[in-house]
C-alpha positions in Angstrom: 48.4 46.7 231.8 45.2 48.3 233.4 42.5 45.9 234.3 39.1 46.9 232.5 36.3 44.7 232.7 32.8 45.3 229.8 34.2 45.9 226.3 32.3 48.9 225.2 31.1 49.7 221.4 32.2 53.4 221.8 34.5 54.6 219.3 34.2 51.6 216.6 32.8 53.3 213.7 36.0 55.9 213.7 38.4 53.2 213.6 36.7 50.1 211.9 38.1 48.4 208.3 41.2 49.7 208.1 42.5 46.4 206.0 39.3 45.6 204.9 39.0 43.5 201.8 35.8 43.2 199.5 34.2 42.1 196.1 32.1 43.3 193.3 29.0 45.2 194.3 25.9 44.0 193.9 23.0 45.9 191.7 21.4 49.1 193.9 18.0 48.2 194.5 15.5 48.2 197.6 14.1 45.6 199.1 10.6 44.2 198.5 7.7 46.2 199.7 4.9 46.7 202.7 5.0 49.0 205.4 6.7 49.9 209.0 10.0 48.3 210.6 13.9 49.0 209.6 15.6 51.7 211.6 16.2 55.4 210.8 19.5 56.7 209.3 21.1 59.2 211.7 18.9 62.8 211.2 17.0 61.1 208.4 13.5 60.0 208.4 13.6 57.0 205.8 13.9 53.2 207.1 16.5 51.1 206.2 13.9 48.8 205.0 10.0 47.9 205.7 8.9 44.9 206.4 7.3 42.8 203.6 3.5 41.8 203.3 2.1 39.0 202.4 5.4 37.0 201.5 5.2 33.2 200.5 8.3 30.9 200.5 7.4 27.6 198.9 9.6 24.8 199.4 11.4 26.1 202.6 10.8 24.3 206.2 12.5 27.2 207.9 10.0 29.7 206.5 6.9 27.4 207.5 8.5 26.8 211.2 9.2 30.7 211.2 5.3 31.2 210.4 3.9 28.2 212.3 5.4 30.3 215.5 5.0 33.8 214.7 8.4 35.3 215.3 12.3 34.0 213.6 14.3 33.2 215.9 18.1 34.3 214.8 21.6 33.4 216.2 24.0 36.4 216.6 27.4 37.9 218.7 26.8 40.0 221.0 30.6 40.6 222.2 31.6 42.2 218.6 31.5 46.3 219.1 30.0 48.1 215.2 29.1 44.4 214.2 26.9 42.2 217.0 26.8 44.1 220.4 24.5 43.9 223.1 24.4 46.8 225.6 24.1 45.2 229.2 22.7 48.6 230.5 20.3 49.5 227.6 19.8 45.8 226.3 20.1 47.3 222.6 21.7 45.3 220.0 23.2 47.1 217.3 26.1 46.6 214.5 26.7 45.6 211.3 25.4 41.9 211.3 22.7 42.5 213.9 20.6 45.0 210.6 21.6 42.0 208.3 19.5 40.0 210.5 17.1 42.3 211.0 16.5 43.1 206.8 16.8 39.2 206.4 13.7 39.2 209.1 11.9 41.8 207.2 12.1 40.7 204.1 10.4 38.0 205.1 7.8 39.4 207.0 9.0 40.0 210.7 9.4 43.2 212.0 11.6 43.5 215.1 8.6 42.7 217.2 8.5 39.2 215.9 12.6 38.8 216.6 14.1 36.5 218.8 18.0 37.4 219.1 19.9 34.4 220.7 23.5 34.2 221.3 25.1 31.4 220.4 29.4 30.5 221.1 31.4 30.1 217.7 31.8 26.8 219.1 27.9 25.8 218.9 26.8 27.2 215.6 26.6 24.1 213.3 25.0 22.5 215.8 22.2 25.1 217.0 21.2 25.3 213.3 21.2 22.0 213.1 19.1 21.2 215.8 16.5 23.4 214.8 17.3 26.3 217.9 17.5 28.8 215.3 16.4 29.8 211.9 19.5 31.4 210.3 22.7 32.7 211.9 24.2 36.0 211.4 27.6 36.8 213.8 30.8 37.0 211.6 30.2 33.4 210.2 33.1 32.6 207.7 31.7 30.3 204.8 34.0 27.0 204.4 33.8 23.5 203.2 33.7 21.8 206.6 30.8 23.9 207.8 28.8 23.0 204.4 28.4 19.5 204.9 26.3 20.4 208.0 24.8 23.3 207.2 24.2 25.6 204.0 25.4 29.2 203.9 23.5 32.4 201.5 26.2 35.3 200.8 28.9 36.3 201.5 27.7 39.6 202.2 30.6 40.9 203.7 34.4 39.8 203.0 37.4 40.5 205.7 40.3 38.6 207.1 42.4 36.9 209.7 44.4 39.7 211.9 46.2 40.2 215.1 45.6 41.7 218.4 48.5 42.5 220.2 49.5 44.8 223.2 50.5 48.5 222.2 54.2 48.2 223.4 54.5 45.0 221.4 56.7 44.8 218.4 55.4 44.9 215.0 54.6 41.6 213.6 55.4 40.9 209.9 54.2 37.3 209.9 52.1 34.6 211.8 55.2 32.8 212.9 56.5 35.8 215.1 54.4 34.5 217.5 56.1 31.3 217.8 56.7 30.2 221.4 54.1 32.6 222.2 50.4 32.0 223.4 47.6 33.2 220.9 43.9 33.7 222.0 40.3 32.9 220.3 37.0 31.8 220.0 36.6 28.0 220.2 35.5 26.7 217.3 36.6 29.6 214.9 38.4 29.6 211.7 41.5 31.4 213.0 42.0 29.8 216.1 41.6 26.2 214.0 44.0 27.5 211.5 46.8 27.9 213.6 46.1 24.9 215.3 46.3 23.1 212.0 49.2 25.3 209.9 51.4 26.4 213.1 51.9 23.9 215.6 55.0 26.3 217.4 52.4 28.6 218.4 50.6 28.3 221.8 47.0 28.7 221.8 44.2 29.8 224.3 40.4 29.5 223.5 37.1 31.2 225.3 33.5 31.1 223.8 33.8 34.8 223.4 36.6 37.2 221.6 36.0 40.0 225.1 37.7 37.1 227.2 40.3 36.9 225.1 40.8 41.0 224.8 40.7 41.1 228.3 43.3 38.5 228.8 45.3 40.5 226.4 44.9 43.5 228.5 45.9 41.3 231.7 49.1 40.2 230.1 48.0 36.9 230.0 48.3 36.0 226.6 50.2 37.5 223.6 47.7 37.9 221.2 44.2 37.6 220.3 43.7 36.6 216.7 40.2 36.6 214.9 39.3 38.6 211.9 40.5 41.9 211.4 36.9 43.4 211.2 36.4 43.1 214.9 40.1 43.8 216.0 39.7 47.1 215.4 36.7 47.3 216.8 38.4 46.4 220.4 41.6 48.1 219.5 39.2 50.9 219.4 38.2 50.5 223.0 42.0 51.0 224.4 44.0 52.6 222.1 46.4 53.2 224.8 47.0 49.6 225.5 46.2 47.5 222.4 47.1 47.4 218.6 46.2 45.4 215.2 49.7 44.4 214.2 50.4 43.0 210.8 48.5 42.4 207.7 45.7 39.8 206.8 46.6 36.3 207.0 43.7 34.9 205.3 40.5 35.6 203.6 37.7 35.1 205.1 33.8 35.4 203.7 30.7 36.0 206.0 27.6 34.2 205.3 24.4 33.8 206.8 24.1 30.3 208.6 20.7 28.0 207.3 19.6 24.5 207.4 21.2 22.4 205.2 19.2 21.9 202.0 17.0 24.7 202.5 17.5 25.9 198.9 14.2 28.3 198.7 15.6 30.0 201.9 19.0 30.2 200.7 17.9 32.0 197.2 15.6 34.1 198.7 18.5 35.9 200.6 20.7 36.1 197.8 18.4 37.9 196.1 17.6 40.5 198.9 21.9 40.8 198.8 22.1 41.0 195.3 19.6 43.1 194.6 19.7 44.9 197.5 22.5 47.4 197.1 21.0 50.6 198.5 19.9 49.1 201.1 23.2 46.9 202.3 25.4 50.5 201.7 22.8 52.2 204.2 23.8 49.3 206.8 27.3 49.5 206.3 27.0 53.3 206.6 25.1 53.3 209.9 27.0 50.9 211.6 30.6 51.5 210.2 30.6 54.5 207.6 32.4 56.5 210.0 35.4 54.9 209.2 35.7 57.0 205.8 36.6 53.6 204.0 34.9 52.7 201.0 33.9 49.3 200.7 31.9 47.4 198.3 29.1 44.7 198.4 30.8 41.6 197.9 28.8 39.5 195.0 27.2 36.3 196.6 28.1 32.4 195.7 26.5 31.0 192.5 
């Protein structure tokens, strides 16, 4: 297969989310007031969201920390086209998760000029939150009980499932056991790699900090498959439609949440209310980043 470096974001929207699952819709409404902020949706002068003013959030140590610092520090991914992506040439960040992160910041009174994005590898997310290195994390972060021992989650704001990415000429896989004796790659600390190690011991594993490294190994023929959430895999498959493909169905349900400091109930409730009351904004963010796929996806209801 062709050896190609640099996984660009071209073409994600046309193929994204073909197998995405979803939950119930939140009630439509716009987020709270203020002026400025928010990116425009193609051709429209209406911003996706506005920066709130005179925000108070009693009982949130994280918000107090943001206010004192005069900025919000957000943990993100930057190698996932259509979700969380950094263009190395322009320095611009884009994707559904990035705009969700900006929306939350705006609701707390922080415009783009007051946001510091910090890339955090999957294996380091909980520790970054516990250490206070970031104020919250938005980056294909699956909610699960083990993580909730260390941190809290707001959401979910998105629902997908674990899938598999293989070479274009590889046979279709009907079940994950089809990869027994083969090598499957994923990000260190991610839910998919933990699932394979725990439940499919006959599958060999390869791990990297970034999914893009796994995709490169697949392009180079060094691994037999890449596994992670299907929403991410479809983005990569769109980059190399002649070389790799998504195979099989969804093996799990993954519910993306916003990672927060344990016990910061005030911030969690604020974000959940934003999602619940902000259905129109959520839809605008989805349409901007992934809507060209033509797939209708509902906003999931937040956990109570």
